[in-house]
N, C-alpha and C positions, 0 to 999 in steps of 0.2 A: 762241261762239254768243250770239245775242241774240234773244229772243222766238222761240226754236225754229228760228232760221235761222242759217246760217253768216255770220260776218263775214269770215273768211278760211280757206283750207285750204292746207296745204303738202303737196307731193309730193316724194319723194326717188327719182327714177328712176335705175336702173342700166342702162347700155347694155352688152350683152354681144355679142361677135362670135364666130363659129365658123368654123373652117377646114373646109369641107365637102369639100375635096380631099385628095389624098394627099401632095402635096409641101409642104415646109416653107415658110411665108411669113415673110420677114424684112423686106420693105419694104412697108408698108401705112399708110394714113391714113384716118381717119374724119372726115367733116364733118357737123356737125349744124346745122340751120337752124330757128330758132324765132322767134316774134314777140318783138321787143325788150322789150315790156312784161311778158313772162312770167318772165324770168330775174331773179334778184336780183343787183344790183351787188355787187361784192366777193366773189362766189362763185367756186368753182373755174372756172366757165366764163369769167369775166372775163379770166383769164390766158391764155386760148386764143382770144381774139377774133381773127377773120380780117378780116371786112369786113361791110358792110351790103348787103342786097338789098331795096330799098324799106323797109318797116317791119319786115323780118326782120333778125336778127343771125345771122351765120354764124361758127361756131367750128370750129377744126381741131385734131385730135389725131393726132400721128404715133405709130405703134406703136413701142414700145421693146423688146419681147421677141419672140423667135421664137414662131410658132404652128405647132405640128405638126398633121398631118392628123387630123381628128376632134376636135381640141382646142377648148375654149371658154374665152374669157378675158373678164374684165370690162375694158372699155375706159375707161369713165368713170362717174362718179356726180355728180349735181348736184341743185339745189333749184329748184323753181318754187313760187311763192306766188300763189294765186288770191284776188282780192278784187273788190269792186264796180268798181274802176278798170280791171281787165284781164279781167273776166269774159267779155266778148264775144270777146276773142281766144281764150280757153280753149275756149269753146263752138263757135266757128266755124273756127278755124285748125288747122294741121297741124304736126306734128313731122316734118321731112324728114331722112333719114339717107342719106349717100352714102359708101360704102366703096370706096376705091381699093386695088387689090392687083394682083399679077402677072398674074392672069387677066382683068383689066379693071376694070369699075366695077359695083357692085351698089347700087341705090337702093331705098329703101322710104319710104313715107309713111303716117303714122298720124294720125288725128284725135285731138287732145288729149282731148276730152270722152269719147271711146269707150275710149281707152287707159288713162286715169287715172280710176278709179272709187273711190268711198268705200265700203268694206265691200261691194263688189260692185254698188253702186248707181251708175247714171250720173247725175251731177249736172246739174241744170237751173237756169235763171235763177231760178225761183220758190223755190229752196232757199237763196238768198242774201239778206242784208240789202242793199238797194240804197241807197247813200248819195247824197243829192242834191247 
């Protein structure tokens, strides 16, 4: 912090998946799409890079373990660092998740600024030191 404002904030999201059905899932894959400027290079995500879609990076994670009906598993954990250089991406963009499984495809979209709060507070531009 500097002068009561954040210079940077790190988040460590965990992505969990749940088998809402009754049959065992053995072949599944999760894709996540995030603005390229939000993830840290050389992080866990880097090893799972799939492709670019505009200014977004897409990462792919193939399931390794069986998931039984009603079971929840941690699929991945990664780091995002917010600072004045990528603050607009954090405030305006989304985290897109796409799960491929035997029953089809399930997609979800979350706005970063609403999903990742600091002690329950939704961060705003005025909360950060803006470097010129």
